[in-house]
C-alpha positions as CSV (number, residue, x, y, z in Angstrom):
1,M,-67.2,11.1,41.7
2,A,-70.7,10.5,40.3
3,D,-70.2,6.8,40.9
4,S,-68.9,7.0,44.4
5,Q,-72.3,6.6,45.9
6,G,-72.4,3.1,44.4
7,G,-76.0,3.0,43.3
8,S,-77.6,-0.4,43.6
9,C,-74.2,-2.0,43.3
10,R,-73.9,-1.5,47.0
11,S,-75.6,-4.9,47.3
12,T,-73.8,-6.7,44.5
13,W,-70.2,-5.6,44.9
14,L,-67.2,-7.8,44.4
15,V,-65.1,-5.6,46.6
16,D,-66.7,-3.0,48.9
17,P,-64.6,0.1,49.4
18,G,-67.2,1.8,51.4
19,I,-69.5,4.6,50.5
20,G,-67.6,7.6,49.2
21,H,-64.5,5.6,48.4
22,F,-62.9,3.7,45.5
23,V,-61.2,0.4,45.7
24,T,-57.5,1.1,45.1
25,R,-55.2,-0.7,42.6
26,T,-53.0,-1.7,45.6
27,E,-55.9,-3.4,47.3
28,L,-56.8,-5.3,44.0
29,V,-53.2,-6.5,43.6
30,Q,-52.3,-7.2,47.2
31,Q,-55.6,-8.5,48.5
32,H,-57.9,-9.6,45.7
33,A,-55.7,-10.8,42.8
34,D,-57.0,-14.4,43.1
35,L,-60.6,-13.2,42.9
36,Y,-60.0,-11.3,39.7
37,Q,-57.7,-14.0,38.3
38,S,-60.8,-16.3,38.6
39,Q,-62.7,-13.9,36.4
40,G,-60.0,-13.7,33.7
41,F,-58.4,-10.4,34.9
42,T,-54.7,-11.2,35.4
43,R,-52.2,-9.5,37.6
44,Q,-50.8,-8.0,34.4
45,F,-54.2,-6.3,33.9
46,L,-54.3,-5.2,37.5
47,W,-50.7,-3.8,37.3
48,Y,-50.8,-1.9,34.1
49,A,-54.4,-1.3,32.9
50,P,-54.7,2.5,32.9
51,E,-57.2,4.2,35.1
52,Q,-59.9,5.7,32.9
53,N,-63.5,7.0,33.1
54,V,-65.9,4.5,31.4
55,T,-69.1,6.3,30.5
56,V,-72.2,4.1,30.5
57,P,-75.1,6.0,28.8
58,A,-78.7,5.8,30.3
59,G,-80.4,2.7,29.1
60,S,-77.1,1.1,27.9
61,P,-77.2,-2.7,27.6
62,Q,-73.7,-2.8,29.2
63,R,-73.6,-5.3,32.0
64,W,-71.2,-6.1,34.8
65,S,-70.5,-9.0,37.2
66,A,-72.1,-9.1,40.6
67,C,-71.8,-11.0,43.8
68,V,-74.8,-13.2,44.4
69,T,-77.0,-11.3,46.8
70,S,-76.8,-12.5,50.4
71,S,-74.0,-14.9,49.5
72,S,-71.1,-15.6,51.8
73,R,-68.2,-13.2,51.5
74,S,-64.6,-13.0,52.7
75,G,-64.4,-9.7,54.5
76,N,-65.2,-7.0,52.0
77,A,-64.7,-9.3,49.0
78,C,-67.0,-11.7,47.1
79,L,-65.9,-15.3,47.1
80,P,-64.8,-16.4,43.6
81,G,-67.5,-19.1,43.5
82,N,-70.2,-16.5,44.3
83,V,-69.5,-14.2,41.4
84,D,-72.5,-13.9,39.1
85,T,-71.5,-13.5,35.4
86,T,-75.1,-13.7,34.1
87,P,-77.1,-11.0,35.9
88,D,-80.3,-10.0,34.2
89,H,-79.9,-6.3,34.8
90,T,-77.6,-3.6,33.3
91,I,-75.2,-1.1,34.9
92,S,-77.6,1.7,34.0
93,F,-80.4,-0.2,35.9
94,D,-78.1,-0.5,38.9
95,F,-77.8,3.3,38.9
96,G,-81.5,4.0,38.6
97,G,-81.6,4.0,34.8
98,R,-79.4,7.0,34.6
99,A,-76.0,7.6,32.8
100,V,-73.0,7.1,34.9
101,S,-69.2,7.7,34.5
102,L,-67.3,4.9,36.2
103,T,-63.7,5.3,37.4
104,S,-62.2,2.1,36.2
105,L,-59.1,0.2,35.4
106,A,-59.8,-0.3,31.7
107,W,-58.0,-2.0,28.7
108,A,-59.2,-3.3,25.3
109,G,-62.9,-2.9,26.2
110,N,-62.6,-4.6,29.5
111,F,-62.7,-2.8,32.9
112,I,-62.9,-3.1,36.7
113,A,-65.1,-0.4,38.2
114,R,-63.3,1.0,41.3
115,V,-66.6,1.9,42.9
116,C,-67.4,-1.7,43.8
117,G,-64.9,-3.9,42.0
118,N,-67.4,-5.3,39.5
119,T,-66.0,-6.3,36.1
120,S,-67.4,-5.7,32.6
121,L,-69.5,-8.4,30.9
122,P,-69.4,-10.4,28.8
123,L,-66.2,-11.9,30.1
124,P,-63.5,-12.4,27.6
125,S,-62.6,-15.9,26.4
126,G,-59.7,-16.9,28.5
127,S,-58.1,-13.9,30.1
128,A,-58.9,-10.3,29.4
129,P,-56.1,-8.8,27.2
130,A,-53.6,-7.0,29.4
131,P,-51.1,-4.3,28.5
132,V,-47.4,-5.1,28.4
133,P,-45.0,-2.2,29.0
134,T,-41.5,-2.5,27.6
135,I,-38.1,-1.4,28.4
136,N,-36.4,-0.6,25.1
137,G,-32.7,-0.2,24.8
138,L,-30.1,0.9,22.2
139,K,-26.5,-0.2,22.3
140,F,-24.3,2.2,20.1
141,D,-20.7,2.6,19.2
142,D,-19.8,5.8,20.9
143,S,-17.0,6.6,18.4
144,N,-16.5,10.1,19.7
145,R,-16.8,8.9,23.3
146,N,-19.0,11.7,24.6
147,G,-21.6,9.5,26.1
148,N,-24.3,10.6,23.6
149,H,-25.8,8.8,20.7
150,D,-24.8,11.2,17.9
151,A,-25.6,11.0,14.2
152,G,-23.5,8.5,12.4
153,E,-22.8,6.3,15.5
154,G,-24.2,2.9,14.6
155,G,-25.5,0.2,16.8
156,V,-23.5,-2.7,18.2
157,G,-25.0,-6.2,18.1
158,G,-24.4,-9.2,20.2
159,I,-24.0,-7.5,23.5
160,S,-25.8,-9.2,26.5
161,F,-28.0,-7.3,28.9
162,E,-29.7,-8.4,32.1
163,L,-32.9,-7.0,33.6
164,I,-32.9,-7.0,37.5
165,R,-35.8,-6.1,39.7
166,T,-34.6,-4.1,42.7
167,S,-38.1,-3.4,44.2
168,S,-41.7,-4.2,43.6
169,L,-44.3,-1.4,43.8
170,F,-46.9,-3.7,45.3
171,G,-44.5,-6.0,47.1
172,D,-45.9,-8.9,45.2
173,Q,-42.7,-9.9,43.4
174,T,-39.2,-10.6,44.9
175,P,-36.1,-8.7,43.9
176,G,-33.6,-10.4,41.6
177,P,-32.9,-11.3,37.9
178,V,-35.8,-11.1,35.6
179,A,-34.6,-11.7,32.1
180,T,-31.5,-11.5,29.7
181,T,-31.3,-10.6,26.1
182,Q,-28.8,-9.6,23.4
183,S,-28.7,-6.5,21.2
184,A,-29.6,-7.0,17.6
185,A,-27.3,-6.1,14.7
186,D,-28.6,-2.6,14.7
187,G,-27.9,-2.3,18.5
188,T,-31.6,-2.4,19.6
189,F,-32.8,-4.7,22.4
190,G,-35.9,-4.8,24.7
191,F,-37.5,-6.4,27.7
192,A,-41.3,-7.0,27.6
193,L,-42.7,-6.7,31.1
194,D,-45.1,-9.5,30.6
195,G,-45.3,-11.0,34.1
196,A,-43.1,-8.3,35.6
197,G,-45.0,-5.9,37.7
198,P,-44.5,-2.2,38.4
199,G,-41.4,-1.3,40.4
200,T,-37.8,-0.3,40.1
201,Y,-35.6,-2.2,37.6
202,V,-31.9,-2.1,36.7
203,V,-30.8,-2.8,33.1
204,R,-27.2,-4.0,33.3
205,E,-24.8,-4.5,30.4
206,L,-22.8,-7.7,30.9
207,P,-19.1,-7.1,30.4
208,Q,-17.9,-7.6,26.9
209,S,-14.2,-8.2,26.0
210,G,-12.8,-5.5,23.9
211,W,-15.3,-2.8,24.8
212,V,-15.2,0.0,27.3
213,N,-18.4,1.8,28.6
214,T,-18.9,5.4,27.8
215,T,-22.2,5.4,29.7
216,A,-23.2,3.8,33.0
217,P,-23.1,0.0,32.6
218,A,-26.2,-0.3,34.8
219,Q,-29.2,2.1,34.4
220,V,-32.3,2.4,36.7
221,V,-35.7,2.3,35.2
222,T,-38.8,3.0,37.3
223,V,-42.0,1.5,35.9
224,P,-45.2,2.9,37.4
225,A,-48.5,1.1,37.6
226,G,-51.3,1.7,35.0
227,V,-49.0,2.8,32.2
228,G,-50.6,0.5,29.6
229,N,-48.2,-0.4,26.8
230,A,-45.8,2.4,27.6
231,G,-42.1,2.1,26.6
232,F,-39.2,3.1,28.8
233,G,-35.9,3.8,27.0
234,V,-32.3,3.2,28.0
235,T,-29.2,3.9,25.9
236,F,-25.8,2.4,26.4
237,G,-22.7,3.7,24.7
238,N,-19.5,1.7,24.3
239,R,-16.3,2.1,22.5
240,A,-13.9,-0.5,21.4
241,Q,-10.8,-0.8,23.5
242,H,-7.6,-2.4,22.0
243,P,-4.1,-1.8,23.1
244,P,-1.9,0.5,21.0
245,A,0.8,-0.9,18.7
246,A,4.2,0.8,18.9
247,D,6.2,1.1,15.7
248,A,9.6,2.6,16.1
249,G,10.1,2.8,12.4
250,P,12.5,1.0,10.1
251,S,16.2,0.7,10.9
252,Q,18.2,3.7,9.8
253,T,21.8,4.1,8.5
254,V,23.1,7.6,8.3
255,D,26.5,9.2,7.7
256,Q,28.3,11.3,10.2
257,T,27.4,14.9,9.9
258,G,29.5,16.6,12.5
259,P,32.3,16.0,15.1
260,F,29.9,14.5,17.6
261,G,28.1,12.1,15.2
262,A,24.8,12.6,13.3
263,A,21.5,14.2,13.9
264,V,18.9,11.5,13.5
265,T,15.1,12.0,13.2
266,L,13.3,9.1,14.8
267,D,9.9,8.2,13.4
268,G,7.1,6.7,15.5
269,S,4.3,7.7,13.0
270,G,3.6,4.1,12.2
271,S,2.4,3.5,15.7
272,T,-1.4,3.0,15.9
273,D,-4.2,2.7,18.3
274,P,-7.1,0.7,16.9
275,D,-9.6,2.8,18.9
276,G,-8.2,6.2,17.8
277,D,-7.0,7.0,21.3
278,Q,-4.4,9.8,21.6
279,L,-1.0,8.4,22.2
280,T,2.1,9.6,24.1
281,Y,5.5,8.7,22.7
282,T,8.6,8.1,24.8
283,W,12.0,7.3,23.3
284,T,15.1,6.0,25.2
285,G,18.6,5.4,23.9
286,P,22.3,6.6,24.3
287,F,20.9,10.2,24.1
288,G,18.8,9.6,27.2
289,T,15.0,10.2,26.8
290,A,13.1,12.0,24.1
291,T,9.4,12.5,23.5
292,G,7.1,13.1,20.6
293,V,6.3,11.3,17.4
294,T,9.4,12.4,15.4
295,P,12.1,13.8,17.7
296,T,15.6,14.5,16.5
297,V,18.4,13.2,18.6
298,T,22.3,13.2,18.2
299,L,24.0,9.8,18.0
300,P,27.7,9.1,17.8
301,V,29.4,6.8,15.2
302,G,28.3,3.2,15.9
303,T,25.2,1.0,15.9
304,W,22.5,1.8,18.5
305,T,19.2,0.3,19.7
306,I,16.4,2.8,20.3
307,T,13.2,1.9,22.2
308,L,9.8,3.6,21.7
309,T,7.0,3.2,24.2
310,V,3.5,4.4,23.3
311,D,0.7,4.7,25.8
312,D,-3.1,5.4,25.2
313,G,-3.8,5.9,28.9
314,L,-5.1,2.4,29.4
315,A,-2.4,0.2,27.8
316,A,1.1,0.6,26.5
317,D,3.3,-1.1,23.9
318,S,7.0,-0.9,23.0
319,D,9.1,-1.4,19.9
320,T,12.7,-1.0,19.0
321,T,14.7,0.2,16.0
322,T,18.3,0.3,15.1
323,V,20.3,3.3,14.0
324,T,23.9,3.0,12.6
325,V,26.0,6.1,12.1
326,Y,28.9,5.7,9.6
327,P,32.1,7.7,9.0
328,P,32.8,9.4,5.6
329,I,33.6,7.7,2.3
330,T,37.0,6.8,0.8
331,A,37.7,7.3,-3.0
332,A,40.3,6.6,-5.7
333,G,40.7,7.8,-9.3
334,R,40.4,5.6,-12.4
335,D,42.8,6.3,-15.4
336,L,41.2,6.2,-18.8
337,A,42.2,5.8,-22.4
338,G,40.4,6.8,-25.6
339,D,40.6,8.2,-29.1
340,E,40.6,11.7,-30.3
341,G,37.2,12.9,-31.5
342,A,35.5,9.8,-29.9
343,P,33.1,10.4,-27.1
344,F,34.4,8.8,-23.9
345,A,31.9,7.2,-21.5
346,G,33.3,5.3,-18.6
347,P,34.5,5.3,-15.0
348,V,36.8,8.0,-13.7
349,A,36.7,7.2,-10.0
350,T,35.4,4.7,-7.4
351,F,34.6,5.1,-3.7
352,T,33.3,3.1,-0.8
353,D,30.7,4.0,1.8
354,P,31.0,2.4,5.2
355,D,27.2,2.3,5.2
356,P,26.2,-0.8,3.3
357,E,22.8,0.7,2.7
358,G,24.2,3.9,1.2
359,S,22.7,4.6,-2.2
360,A,24.0,6.4,-5.3
361,A,21.2,9.0,-5.0
362,E,22.8,10.3,-1.9
363,Y,25.9,11.6,-3.8
364,S,26.9,14.0,-6.5
365,A,30.1,14.1,-8.6
366,L,31.8,16.9,-10.6
367,I,34.5,15.9,-13.1
368,E,37.4,18.1,-14.2
369,W,38.7,16.6,-17.4
370,G,42.0,18.3,-17.5
371,D,41.8,19.7,-21.1
372,G,40.5,23.2,-20.2
373,T,36.9,22.4,-20.8
374,P,34.2,23.2,-18.2
375,A,33.6,20.5,-15.5
376,T,30.7,18.3,-16.0
377,P,28.5,16.2,-13.6
378,G,29.3,12.5,-13.2
379,T,26.9,9.6,-12.9
380,I,27.2,7.5,-9.8
381,E,26.2,3.8,-9.6
382,K,26.6,1.2,-6.9
383,G,27.8,-2.2,-7.8
384,D,26.8,-5.6,-6.4
385,D,30.1,-5.6,-4.4
386,G,29.1,-2.3,-2.7
387,V,31.6,-0.2,-4.5
388,F,30.4,3.0,-6.1
389,T,31.6,4.0,-9.5
390,V,31.6,7.5,-11.0
391,T,31.3,7.6,-14.8
392,G,31.3,10.5,-17.1
393,D,30.9,11.5,-20.8
394,H,33.5,13.6,-22.5
395,L,35.0,14.3,-25.9
396,Y,38.8,14.9,-26.2
397,V,39.4,16.7,-29.5
398,E,43.2,16.2,-29.4
399,E,45.4,13.3,-28.5
400,G,47.6,13.5,-25.4
401,S,47.8,12.9,-21.7
402,F,45.4,14.9,-19.4
403,A,45.3,15.1,-15.6
404,G,41.7,15.2,-14.3
405,S,40.0,15.1,-10.9
406,V,36.6,14.2,-9.4
407,S,34.8,16.0,-6.6
408,I,32.5,13.6,-4.8
409,A,30.1,14.9,-2.2
410,D,27.2,13.7,-0.1
411,T,24.4,16.1,-1.3
412,N,23.2,16.5,2.3
413,N,26.4,16.2,4.3
414,R,29.6,18.2,3.9
415,F,31.5,15.7,6.1
416,N,31.0,13.0,3.5
417,S,33.2,14.0,0.6
418,A,36.5,13.1,-1.4
419,M,38.5,14.3,-4.4
420,P,40.4,11.6,-6.3
421,S,42.5,12.3,-9.4
422,F,42.9,10.4,-12.7
423,T,45.0,10.5,-16.0
424,A,43.4,10.4,-19.5
425,T,45.5,9.0,-22.4
426,I,44.0,9.9,-25.8
427,A,45.0,8.2,-29.1
428,D,44.0,8.6,-32.8
429,A,40.4,7.7,-33.6
430,P,39.3,4.4,-35.2
431,L,36.8,3.8,-38.1
432,T,33.6,1.7,-37.8
433,A,32.0,0.3,-40.9
434,S,28.6,-1.4,-41.3
435,G,27.2,-3.7,-44.0
436,L,23.7,-3.6,-45.3
437,D,20.9,-6.1,-45.9
438,L,19.7,-5.3,-49.4
439,K,17.0,-6.6,-51.8
440,S,17.2,-5.1,-55.3
441,T,16.5,-5.8,-58.9
442,G,19.8,-4.3,-60.0
443,V,23.1,-2.8,-58.9
444,Q,23.5,0.8,-60.2
445,D,24.9,3.4,-57.9
446,L,23.8,1.1,-55.1
447,E,24.8,1.9,-51.5
448,V,26.7,-1.1,-50.2
449,A,28.1,0.1,-46.9
450,T,28.3,2.9,-44.4
451,F,31.0,3.9,-42.0
452,T,31.9,6.5,-39.3
453,D,35.0,8.0,-38.0
454,A,35.2,8.3,-34.3
455,N,36.8,11.7,-34.9
456,P,33.8,14.0,-35.7
457,Y,36.2,16.3,-37.6
458,G,37.4,13.8,-40.2
459,P,37.0,15.2,-43.9
460,L,35.6,13.1,-46.8
461,A,39.0,13.4,-48.7
462,D,40.7,11.3,-46.0
463,F,39.0,8.0,-47.1
464,T,39.1,5.5,-50.0
465,A,37.1,2.3,-50.5
466,T,37.2,-0.9,-52.6
467,I,34.3,-3.3,-53.3
468,D,34.6,-7.1,-53.8
469,W,31.3,-8.1,-55.5
470,G,31.6,-11.7,-54.5
471,D,31.2,-13.2,-58.0
472,G,34.9,-13.7,-58.9
473,T,35.1,-10.5,-60.8
474,A,37.8,-7.8,-60.1
475,V,37.6,-5.6,-57.1
476,S,36.3,-2.1,-58.1
477,P,36.6,1.3,-56.3
478,G,33.7,2.5,-54.3
479,V,32.3,6.0,-54.4
480,I,32.3,7.7,-50.9
481,T,29.9,10.4,-50.0
482,G,29.0,12.2,-46.7
483,P,29.5,15.4,-44.7
484,T,32.7,16.2,-42.7
485,G,32.7,14.1,-39.6
486,G,30.3,11.6,-41.2
487,P,28.5,9.4,-41.4
488,F,29.8,8.2,-44.8
489,S,28.3,6.0,-47.5
490,V,30.0,3.7,-50.0
491,A,28.2,3.0,-53.3
492,G,29.0,1.2,-56.6
493,S,27.6,-0.3,-59.8
494,H,28.0,-3.9,-61.0
495,T,26.3,-6.4,-63.3
496,Y,25.7,-9.9,-62.0
497,A,25.2,-12.9,-64.3
498,T,22.6,-14.5,-62.0
499,L,19.8,-13.7,-59.6
500,G,19.8,-14.7,-55.9
501,P,21.8,-14.0,-52.7
502,K,25.2,-12.2,-53.1
503,T,27.9,-11.4,-50.5
504,I,29.6,-8.0,-51.0
505,K,32.7,-7.0,-49.0
506,V,33.8,-3.4,-48.7
507,H,37.3,-2.3,-47.4
508,I,37.7,1.3,-46.2
509,V,41.0,3.1,-45.6
510,D,41.7,6.2,-43.6
511,E,44.8,8.1,-44.8
512,G,45.9,8.1,-41.1
513,G,46.2,4.3,-41.2
514,Q,42.9,3.2,-39.6
515,T,40.9,0.7,-41.7
516,A,37.5,-0.8,-41.5
517,D,35.6,-3.6,-43.3
518,A,32.0,-4.3,-43.9
519,T,30.0,-7.2,-45.4
520,T,26.7,-6.6,-47.2
521,S,24.1,-9.2,-48.1
522,L,22.3,-8.6,-51.4
523,L,19.3,-10.6,-52.6
524,L,19.0,-9.9,-56.3
525,Y,15.5,-10.6,-57.7
526,A,13.3,-9.8,-60.7
527,L,9.7,-8.9,-61.5
528,S,7.4,-11.1,-63.7
529,S,6.4,-9.7,-67.0
530,G,2.8,-8.7,-67.7
531,G,1.7,-8.6,-64.1
532,S,2.5,-10.2,-60.8
533,F,1.9,-13.6,-59.2
534,V,0.0,-13.8,-55.9
535,I,0.0,-16.1,-52.8
536,G,-2.3,-16.2,-49.7
537,D,-1.2,-14.3,-46.6
538,Q,-1.5,-17.3,-44.3
539,D,1.2,-19.1,-46.4
540,A,3.6,-16.1,-46.8
541,V,6.1,-17.2,-44.2
542,V,9.9,-17.4,-44.9
543,G,10.8,-21.0,-45.5
544,N,7.3,-22.1,-46.6
545,T,6.8,-23.8,-49.9
546,V,4.1,-22.0,-51.8
547,T,2.1,-22.3,-55.0
548,Y,1.9,-19.0,-56.9
549,W,0.2,-20.4,-60.1
550,G,-2.0,-23.4,-60.8
551,A,-5.5,-24.8,-61.4
552,Q,-5.9,-25.5,-57.7
553,W,-4.6,-22.1,-56.5
554,W,-7.8,-21.4,-54.6
555,K,-7.5,-24.6,-52.6
556,V,-3.8,-24.6,-51.7
557,N,-3.6,-20.9,-50.8
558,H,-5.0,-19.8,-47.4
559,L,-6.3,-16.2,-46.8
560,S,-7.3,-14.4,-43.6
561,G,-10.5,-13.4,-45.4
562,D,-12.8,-15.8,-47.3
563,S,-11.5,-18.3,-49.7
564,A,-10.5,-17.1,-53.2
565,P,-12.8,-17.8,-56.1
566,A,-11.9,-21.0,-58.0
567,A,-11.5,-19.1,-61.2
568,F,-8.4,-17.4,-59.9
569,K,-5.2,-19.2,-60.9
570,G,-2.6,-16.9,-59.3
571,F,-1.7,-14.2,-61.8
572,A,-2.8,-10.5,-61.5
573,N,-2.3,-8.9,-64.9
574,S,-3.0,-5.4,-63.6
575,A,0.1,-5.3,-61.3
576,A,2.9,-5.2,-63.8
577,G,6.4,-3.7,-63.3
578,T,6.1,-2.6,-59.7
579,T,6.0,-3.9,-56.1
580,D,4.2,-0.8,-54.7
581,V,0.6,-1.9,-55.5
582,T,-1.9,-2.1,-52.7
583,S,-4.7,-3.7,-54.8
584,W,-5.0,-5.5,-58.1
585,T,-7.5,-6.9,-60.7
586,T,-7.2,-9.7,-63.2
587,D,-9.2,-12.0,-65.5
588,P,-10.2,-15.5,-64.6
589,G,-8.2,-18.6,-65.5
590,N,-5.7,-18.5,-68.3
591,S,-7.3,-15.3,-69.6
592,A,-4.9,-13.5,-67.2
593,Q,-2.2,-14.3,-69.8
594,P,0.7,-15.2,-67.4
595,P,4.3,-15.1,-68.8
596,A,5.8,-18.1,-70.4
597,S,8.6,-18.2,-67.8
598,V,9.5,-16.8,-64.5
599,P,12.8,-15.5,-62.9
600,T,14.6,-17.8,-60.5
601,Y,14.0,-15.2,-57.7
602,L,10.6,-13.6,-58.1
603,A,8.7,-10.8,-56.4
604,V,5.2,-12.1,-55.5
605,I,2.2,-10.2,-54.1
606,V,0.7,-11.4,-50.8
607,S,-3.2,-11.1,-50.5
608,S,-5.4,-11.5,-47.5
609,S,-8.7,-11.0,-49.4
610,I,-9.7,-12.0,-53.0
611,G,-13.2,-11.7,-54.5
612,Q,-14.9,-11.9,-57.9
613,S,-17.5,-9.6,-59.5
614,G,-18.7,-10.9,-62.8
615,S,-15.6,-11.6,-64.9
616,T,-13.3,-9.4,-62.8
617,I,-11.3,-10.9,-60.0
618,S,-9.7,-8.4,-57.5
619,G,-7.7,-8.5,-54.3
620,N,-5.6,-6.5,-51.9
621,A,-1.8,-6.4,-51.6
622,P,-0.7,-5.7,-48.1
623,H,2.7,-7.4,-48.5
624,V,5.2,-8.5,-51.1
625,V,7.7,-11.4,-50.7
626,I,10.5,-12.9,-52.7
627,V,10.1,-16.5,-53.9
628,R,12.9,-18.8,-55.1
629,T,11.0,-20.5,-58.0
630,D,11.2,-24.2,-59.0
631,P,11.8,-24.9,-62.7
632,A,8.5,-26.8,-63.4
633,Y,6.5,-23.6,-64.1
634,A,4.6,-23.1,-67.4
635,G,2.0,-20.6,-68.4
636,N,-0.7,-23.3,-68.4
637,P,-2.5,-23.7,-65.1
638,G,-1.9,-27.4,-65.4
639,H,1.8,-26.7,-64.7
640,E,1.9,-25.3,-61.2
641,G,4.3,-22.5,-60.3
642,V,5.9,-23.6,-57.0
643,G,8.7,-22.1,-54.9
644,T,10.0,-21.2,-51.5
645,V,9.5,-17.9,-49.7
646,V,13.0,-16.6,-49.0
647,A,12.4,-13.0,-47.9
648,V,9.8,-10.3,-47.2
649,L,10.2,-7.3,-49.5
650,R,7.5,-5.2,-47.8
């Protein structure tokens, strides 16, 4: 090298390697570390500062340290107290004023020249900065367990690692533990080799409960000298290890399917392994041994305990289930009685299943009614007492006694079946009558009752009806209308002396002897003349006392919308003679010209919104009610119209 001759530094060296030689890093570390430590160059600098060529141009002001000329030395090294850090000459001067390239250990602008061990000047404050290599690690969840860090495999935090020195490159540090750390949440961790020299290290993962290594738990890292701030990587893969959980499935109850018992499919699909390990399945029971997730085995009649064992290769777990095999059902017919022409709906048979968990959905039923009509499906229901009932729907068009039967079968098991018989006794059909709830202003051809004949073939001419109007007058005949088989309607006309509630009784006679009675409620009301009275919708509740006319109408009536104008007294003169209005208008105050009197039962409009524009007051009419009026009413607003809501008309 150009600097190997030493120039004038042959007389000012800190370490003399001899002409034609360089001082080695090993010498600096092993023999002269204290000398350089005194000059601010730590072992860390000696270990890891990279070897570089430092070029000093001719005439450069760059200086370096020197050993005081003719001072005492220790072998080939300057004594620390004899190091001159203020020489009045430059490196270029020491090499005869020429440029020189110095082979050096250099870092952050500071260097040690290997030609003579001299150090750069000026000296740093404190110690010269030194490089710190790092061992950088990653702890990842090796979900596919291939030992490689693949895409999507995240880091694992909280795992402890230990750095152990197994050998020192320069022999200046003893083997043993160096440091410990934990992985961060993203799985990363690191050891900064600050104070730890070159050599061979082992990064060891400390055992962690619930995890299994997929890479070597201890990995060797060789850290050379002079590497600067180099990083050395290690990667550790783990996977979670948890024992499997066996699930032999729920208890089963099945019916016997053959002479040797029943074929039963066991189900271990509920077994799990938290780590996703592949499991093996082994079943034991009266059948011996079976394998697989869902094997099918044959079990005789009785109750049996079956054991499932699952194994993930590292741990095993067992679970049991119970299987009960039951014998076939027993059944009995249920006799029935009904009327001709009336649909029958009821039980025709019962049966018991030895399996208490048996459900109606497992069975089908086919009913032969005994009257020559086609068989029809039955409906099966299970009662609280565990007895199954078969019901069916049928129409017998003639009276008589009929021998029927029911075919009951397990839909999936030919062994599980029965065929009980029953007798059907059918009589003449009854009548059924219904009264009505009526509200009307008169009784003219008014429908007052309806009735049906359970025989759908009964003609209109078979029936007569009488009507008791409930007011002490004579009973009158009713007019019956309707198609053959019904339904039928009874109507009549009558004049009542008073308004209000009426009770009407209707008696219907079938020429075959069957009779029926119906009671109808009629509320007879009237409309006011010249228009209609109004109440607020918030007051229109049956049983409420309301004011439908008066000077304070706007105060005592309550509307969902805004309050009514004070000029409105309660009478809408545009809504005369009808209850079908949806809106109305009127004049303010007494200008509306209310009637001089009101009926005892009065149709009244219900409004939720009333407003005024000029001299016209208007409102809506979403409902109409019937009010039983008090006698104090007069056409003057000073005589309030008050009453009680007794019914809602619409």
